[in-house]
VEXTI-168550 format. One line per 8 residues: number of its first residue (from 1); their letters; for each residue x negated, z negated, y of C-alpha. Coordinates in steps of 0.2 Angstrom, whole numbers, padded with zeros to 4 digits. Each point is the difference from the previous one (the first is absolute). Last residue first. Example, Ala and Ser with C-alpha at 12.3 -4.5 7.8 and 13.67 -1.06 7.14 Angstrom:
<rs>
2 = SA = -0068:-0036:-0005; 0006:-0003:-0017
</rs>
This chain:
<rs>
484 = DLSSKILQ = -0222:-0466:0097; 0005:0017:-0008; 0017:0000:0008; -0006:0003:0017; -0010:0016:-0003; 0013:0008:-0012; 0014:-0005:0012; -0010:0008:0015
476 = HYFRIADK = -0002:0017:-0008; 0017:0000:-0007; 0008:-0004:0017; -0012:0013:0009; 0006:0013:-0012; 0018:-0004:0003; -0004:0000:0019; -0005:0018:-0002
468 = YDEVPIHE = 0015:0005:-0009; 0011:-0009:0013; -0009:0010:0013; 0004:0016:-0008; 0019:-0004:0001; 0009:0000:-0017; 0011:0012:-0008; 0014:0004:-0014
460 = DVGHFTNI = 0011:0014:0007; 0014:-0003:-0013; 0002:-0013:-0013; -0010:-0010:-0013; -0003:-0012:0015; 0005:0010:0015; 0014:-0012:0005; -0011:-0013:0008
452 = NDENIHYP = -0010:0013:0010; 0007:0001:0018; 0011:-0016:-0001; -0016:-0010:-0003; -0014:-0003:-0012; -0018:-0002:0006; -0015:0001:-0011; -0011:-0012:-0010
444 = VFRYINSS = 0008:0000:-0018; 0004:-0017:-0007; 0004:-0007:-0017; -0008:-0015:-0006; -0005:-0007:-0018; -0008:-0017:-0002; 0003:-0005:-0018; -0013:0012:-0005
436 = VSGFHRSD = -0005:0012:-0014; 0014:-0005:-0012; 0013:0003:0013; -0007:0018:0003; 0014:0010:-0006; 0012:-0004:0015; -0014:0007:0011; 0006:0017:-0004
428 = TAAIVLNP = 0014:-0002:0012; 0019:-0002:-0001; 0012:-0001:0015; 0008:-0015:0008; -0017:-0008:0006; 0004:-0018:0005; -0008:-0007:0015; -0015:-0009:0008
420 = ATLANDFV = -0002:0000:0018; -0012:0007:0014; 0002:0002:0019; -0010:0014:0007; -0008:-0003:0017; -0014:0012:-0002; -0001:0009:-0017; -0018:-0001:-0007
412 = QKITKNIS = -0005:-0018:0000; 0018:-0006:-0002; 0002:0011:-0016; -0017:-0006:-0006; 0005:-0018:0002; 0016:0002:-0010; -0009:0010:-0014; -0014:-0013:-0001
404 = KYGHSDIP = 0012:-0015:0000; 0011:0008:-0013; -0015:0003:-0011; -0008:-0017:0002; 0016:-0008:-0005; 0012:-0011:0010; 0014:0014:0000; 0003:-0002:-0019
396 = SVKSPNTN = 0005:0015:-0011; 0018:0000:-0006; 0001:0006:-0018; 0007:0018:-0002; 0018:0003:-0003; 0005:0006:-0018; -0004:0018:-0006; 0011:0013:-0008
388 = FGYFKPKV = -0003:0019:-0001; 0013:0010:-0011; 0017:-0008:-0005; 0006:-0017:-0004; 0016:0000:-0009; 0019:-0002:0006; 0015:0005:-0011; 0016:0001:0010
380 = RGDDIVTK = 0015:-0001:-0013; -0003:-0019:-0001; 0006:-0003:0018; -0006:-0015:0009; -0008:0010:0014; -0006:-0015:0010; -0005:-0010:-0015; -0009:0014:-0008
372 = VHTMVDDA = -0009:0005:0016; -0006:-0018:0003; -0007:-0002:-0017; -0010:0016:0002; -0006:-0005:0017; -0006:-0017:-0006; -0009:0009:-0014; -0009:0011:0012
364 = TQRPIIRF = -0006:-0015:0009; 0004:-0011:0015; -0013:-0012:0009; -0006:0014:0011; 0013:0013:0005; 0004:0014:-0012; 0003:0018:0005; 0014:0006:-0011
356 = NVVSRAYT = 0002:0018:-0005; 0017:0006:-0007; 0002:0014:-0013; 0017:0007:-0004; 0008:0008:-0015; 0017:0007:-0005; 0006:0006:-0017; 0017:0006:-0007
348 = PIVNEKIG = 0002:0012:0014; 0018:0005:0006; -0001:0019:-0001; 0009:0011:0013; -0015:0002:0012; -0013:0001:-0013; -0016:-0009:-0006; 0004:-0018:0005
340 = AEFITPST = -0010:-0016:0005; -0017:-0005:0008; -0004:-0012:0013; -0018:-0003:0006; -0007:-0011:0013; 0010:-0016:0001; -0010:-0012:0011; 0003:-0019:-0001
332 = TTRVLANG = -0012:-0010:0010; -0008:-0017:-0005; 0002:-0010:0016; -0007:-0006:0017; -0013:0013:0005; 0011:0015:-0007; 0014:-0005:0012; -0012:0003:0014
324 = AGSANEYT = -0006:0017:-0007; 0017:0006:-0002; 0004:-0006:0018; 0006:-0014:0011; 0014:-0006:-0010; -0009:-0009:-0014; -0013:-0006:0012; 0012:-0008:0012
316 = SIIMGKFL = 0010:-0008:-0015; -0016:-0007:-0007; -0004:-0008:0017; 0017:-0007:0003; 0001:-0007:-0018; -0017:-0009:0002; 0004:-0008:0017; -0001:-0018:-0005
308 = NRNAFAMK = -0014:0002:-0012; -0008:0013:0012; -0002:-0012:0014; -0016:0007:0008; 0006:0017:-0005; 0017:-0002:0008; -0008:-0008:0016; -0013:0014:0002
300 = NVFGMEPG = 0013:0013:-0002; 0011:-0008:0014; -0015:-0004:0011; -0009:0016:0000; -0013:0005:-0013; -0019:-0004:-0002; 0004:-0017:-0008; 0010:0009:-0014
292 = LQDMFGQM = -0014:0012:-0004; -0012:-0010:-0011; 0012:-0013:-0008; 0014:0013:-0001; -0011:0013:-0010; -0007:-0015:-0011; 0018:-0004:-0005; 0003:0018:-0003
284 = PESLTPEL = -0014:0001:-0012; 0006:-0016:-0009; 0017:0008:-0002; 0016:-0003:0011; 0014:0003:-0012; 0014:0012:-0003; 0012:-0001:-0016; 0000:0015:-0011
276 = PNAKLKAM = 0012:0014:0006; 0019:-0001:-0003; 0008:0015:0009; -0013:0012:-0006; 0001:-0006:-0018; 0019:0000:0000; 0001:0018:0007; -0012:0006:-0014
268 = ANSLVDIA = 0011:-0008:-0013; 0015:0009:0007; -0009:0016:0000; -0004:-0002:-0018; 0017:-0004:-0006; 0008:0014:0011; -0013:0013:-0006; 0003:-0005:-0018
260 = TEKAPQSS = 0019:0002:0002; 0013:-0012:0004; 0019:0002:-0001; -0002:0015:-0011; 0000:0017:0008; 0013:0013:-0006; -0004:0017:0009; -0019:-0004:0001
252 = HGGEMDVT = -0001:0003:-0019; -0009:-0013:-0011; -0012:-0014:0001; -0001:-0015:-0011; -0014:-0013:0003; -0019:-0002:0003; -0005:-0009:0016; -0019:-0001:0004
244 = FEITTSGK = -0010:-0011:0012; -0019:0002:0002; -0009:-0014:0009; -0016:0002:0010; -0011:-0015:0005; -0012:-0001:0014; -0009:-0016:0006; -0003:-0004:0018
236 = EAIGILAA = -0017:-0002:0008; -0010:-0015:0005; -0012:-0005:0013; 0003:0015:0011; -0009:-0001:0017; 0011:0004:0015; -0009:0005:0016; 0011:-0003:0015
228 = DPQIGPIL = -0002:0010:0016; 0006:-0009:0015; 0019:-0001:0004; 0007:-0011:-0014; 0018:-0005:0002; 0007:0012:-0013; -0014:0007:-0011; -0003:0019:0002
220 = KQTIAYGE = -0008:0000:0017; -0016:0006:-0007; -0005:-0005:-0017; -0018:0000:-0006; 0001:0004:-0019; 0007:-0006:-0016; -0005:0005:-0017; -0016:0009:-0006
212 = DLVFEAEV = -0013:-0010:-0010; -0012:-0014:0003; -0006:-0011:-0015; -0008:-0017:0002; -0014:-0011:-0006; 0000:0011:-0015; -0002:-0007:-0018; -0009:0013:-0010
204 = GQRTLYEA = -0002:-0004:-0018; -0005:0017:-0005; 0015:0002:-0011; 0011:-0005:0015; -0009:0014:0010; 0004:0012:-0013; 0018:-0005:-0001; 0002:0002:0018
196 = ILVAGKDG = -0007:0017:0000; 0011:0005:-0014; 0016:-0006:0009; -0006:0008:0016; -0002:0017:-0006; 0009:0006:-0016; 0015:-0012:0001; 0001:0001:0019
188 = GIEEDHGF = 0019:0000:0001; 0005:0017:0005; -0006:0000:0018; -0015:-0010:-0004; -0007:0015:-0010; -0018:0003:0006; -0007:-0017:0002; -0014:-0004:0012
180 = SLYVTRKP = -0009:-0017:-0002; -0015:-0004:0011; -0009:-0016:-0007; -0011:-0010:0012; -0013:-0013:-0006; -0003:-0014:0012; -0017:-0001:0008; 0002:0017:0007
172 = EFGDTLLM = -0015:0011:0006; 0002:0010:0016; -0012:0014:0001; 0009:0008:0015; 0004:0015:-0011; 0007:-0011:-0013; 0011:-0008:0013; 0006:0017:0006
164 = ETAELIGI = 0004:0006:-0018; 0010:-0016:-0003; 0010:0002:0016; 0003:0019:-0004; 0005:-0004:-0018; 0013:-0014:0005; 0008:0012:0013; 0000:0014:-0012
156 = VSFKDDIT = 0011:-0011:-0012; 0009:-0008:0014; 0007:0016:0007; 0001:0008:-0017; 0015:-0011:-0002; 0014:0001:0004; -0002:0002:0019; -0009:0016:0002
148 = GRGWIKGD = 0004:0004:-0018; 0011:0015:0003; -0005:0008:0016; -0003:-0002:0019; -0014:-0008:0010; 0005:-0005:0017; -0007:0003:0018; 0014:0012:0004
140 = KIEGAFPD = -0004:0011:-0015; -0014:-0001:-0014; 0005:0009:-0015; -0004:-0006:-0018; 0007:0016:-0007; 0009:-0007:-0014; 0017:-0005:0008; 0000:0017:0010
132 = VTWKDPSA = 0007:-0005:0016; 0017:-0003:0008; 0006:-0006:-0017; 0018:0003:-0004; -0003:0016:-0011; -0011:-0010:-0011; 0014:-0010:-0006; -0004:-0010:-0016
124 = IPVVDIHG = -0019:0000:0003; -0007:-0009:-0016; -0007:-0018:0001; -0019:-0003:0003; -0014:-0004:-0011; -0017:-0008:0005; 0004:-0018:0000; -0008:-0015:0009
116 = MLVIPKLT = -0009:-0016:-0004; -0013:-0011:0007; -0006:-0013:-0013; -0011:-0015:0005; -0013:-0008:-0010; -0002:-0019:-0004; -0016:-0008:0007; -0012:-0008:-0013
108 = ADSGQWKY = -0008:0017:-0004; -0008:0001:0018; -0008:0017:0003; 0016:0010:-0001; 0002:0016:-0010; 0011:0013:0007; 0011:0005:-0014; 0011:0016:0001
100 = LHSYQSFV = 0015:0003:-0010; 0009:0017:-0001; 0015:0007:-0007; 0000:0019:-0004; -0007:0003:-0017; 0011:-0013:-0009; -0011:-0013:0007; -0017:0003:0009
92 = KHELLSDI = -0014:-0012:0002; -0012:-0001:0015; -0014:-0011:0003; -0005:0001:0019; -0016:0008:0007; 0002:0019:-0004; 0018:0003:0002; 0002:-0013:0014
84 = LPYNEQLL = -0015:0008:0009; 0006:0018:-0002; 0018:-0004:0007; 0007:0017:0005; -0006:0011:-0014; 0002:-0012:-0015; 0017:-0006:0005; 0006:0017:0005
76 = RNFAEFGT = -0005:0006:-0018; 0012:-0013:-0008; 0013:0005:0013; -0002:0018:-0006; 0004:-0005:-0017; 0015:-0010:0006; 0007:0015:0009; -0002:0012:-0015
68 = SDFESENE = 0007:-0012:-0013; 0018:0006:0002; 0013:-0011:-0008; 0017:0008:-0002; 0000:-0004:-0019; -0001:-0018:0005; 0017:-0001:0007; 0000:-0014:0012
60 = FSITKLRL = -0012:0011:0011; -0015:-0007:0008; -0008:0012:0013; -0018:0001:0004; 0003:0016:0010; -0017:0000:0009; 0002:0004:0019; 0002:-0018:0004
52 = AQQLHGIA = -0018:-0004:-0007; -0008:0013:0011; 0009:-0006:0016; -0006:-0018:-0004; -0018:0007:-0001; 0002:0009:0016; 0004:-0016:0009; -0015:-0008:-0007
44 = AEPITIKE = -0011:0014:0005; 0003:-0005:0018; -0010:-0016:-0003; 0009:-0016:0004; -0008:-0010:0014; 0001:-0019:-0002; 0013:-0009:0011; -0006:-0016:0008
36 = IVDVKLQS = 0007:-0016:-0009; 0016:-0008:0006; -0002:-0019:0002; 0009:-0012:-0012; 0015:-0011:0001; 0010:-0002:-0016; 0018:-0002:0003; 0008:-0017:-0003
28 = STFTLTKV = 0012:0000:0014; 0011:-0015:0003; 0015:-0007:-0008; 0000:-0016:0009; 0013:0005:0013; 0011:0006:-0014; -0001:-0015:-0011; 0003:-0011:0015
20 = LIFGVFLL = 0015:0010:0006; 0008:0000:-0017; -0002:-0019:-0002; 0006:-0003:0018; 0016:0011:-0004; 0003:-0011:-0015; -0003:-0016:0009; 0011:0005:0014
12 = VIVLLALF = 0014:0005:-0013; -0002:-0017:-0009; 0001:-0009:0017; 0015:0009:0005; 0009:-0004:-0017; -0004:-0018:0003; 0007:0001:0018; 0016:0008:-0007
4 = SKKM = 0002:-0013:-0013; -0003:-0014:0012; 0013:0007:0012; 0013:0002:-0014
</rs>
């Protein structure tokens, strides 16, 4: 008995020792670089963003609502506000309103880079809830307000301002630079980014890296992290939508059958919500833990350092933390439409629902379809793919020239910011550029915090003026440093 107890004690001590050693040797791998001196941003750059925000370049799901007025005005804005870009760079237009600029480099042996953004914005669902006119481009309390300040005219104009400044200074790149601005990202990018990517592919362009919108610099949004933390998206989730229909006998509401179409479909939706796809720690999440784990307190650091042992606890923490946290560790299930019935005393013969799934890397739309059929297990419910569907992007490496350039530039422009890769849970135009580059990254240089995190596609979208200036500085430095 005593020997068994001692043997057990030794095993426990060795186990604890193993955990402690892995924790204590889990040290910071953050890049150390000096912050560069802030360049002066012309005041005109502020006015240029305000002008862009005043243009109603709205993408509607219903194409009949499309109004070309704002997009035509944006075309003129590009010519008027960026004369050197307009005169010195090769310029191609796609579907009238999407733009591709080529800044020819002097060294044809170097692969080009592609900087992306999108011109269009989402509609204003509740204009009465805004505290400012969403299309006034107003500056108040040191912030620029309006639809597009975050998503995504902020980065489009920031890239243009940085490029125009470099051209003004006579800068000549060794590596070719492409500027790609789609006009329909919010509805899939079929007439913009898709056509631009196809054109580049036909031209045989193989880019060193592509940078599009995505994550930003978080402020106190990551549990256990106090400093600002810039997240660089190295992959994005896929999106598939499945329509479910039930067609069965109806009748008068005074004599309902045991089950109606509504009952059957409601039951199916409840099963889907109660039985989501299995969670996992994807490669982007592994990179996130590698980079930020050593910067956390002991408990979090220990969990991330020994993630094989604590995987269940880590996943459970993210699942229960928030909707965004849950989305980082699994394919999500989101019923978005439920339709049935025409009159209060008529039992409908037909019910329909639509469910959107955001797919984590290493799973596919076909996997989702297999899952829903297994979970529902009811032949009366007919599922089929519906609308826009795409599988997750490939995972881009973090040891590439592109990732290193973006990482270094963040450190040079934003003092004391931590950096880490992560998984983008929404869709971007960059998903169409897989044939152009295997190094696709998603990051926008502004701060996201509790003050503005809910303004994406929402009410009172805004950014600080200083964030916009720093964005121009970021793109200015990135173009210079990535051309080596």
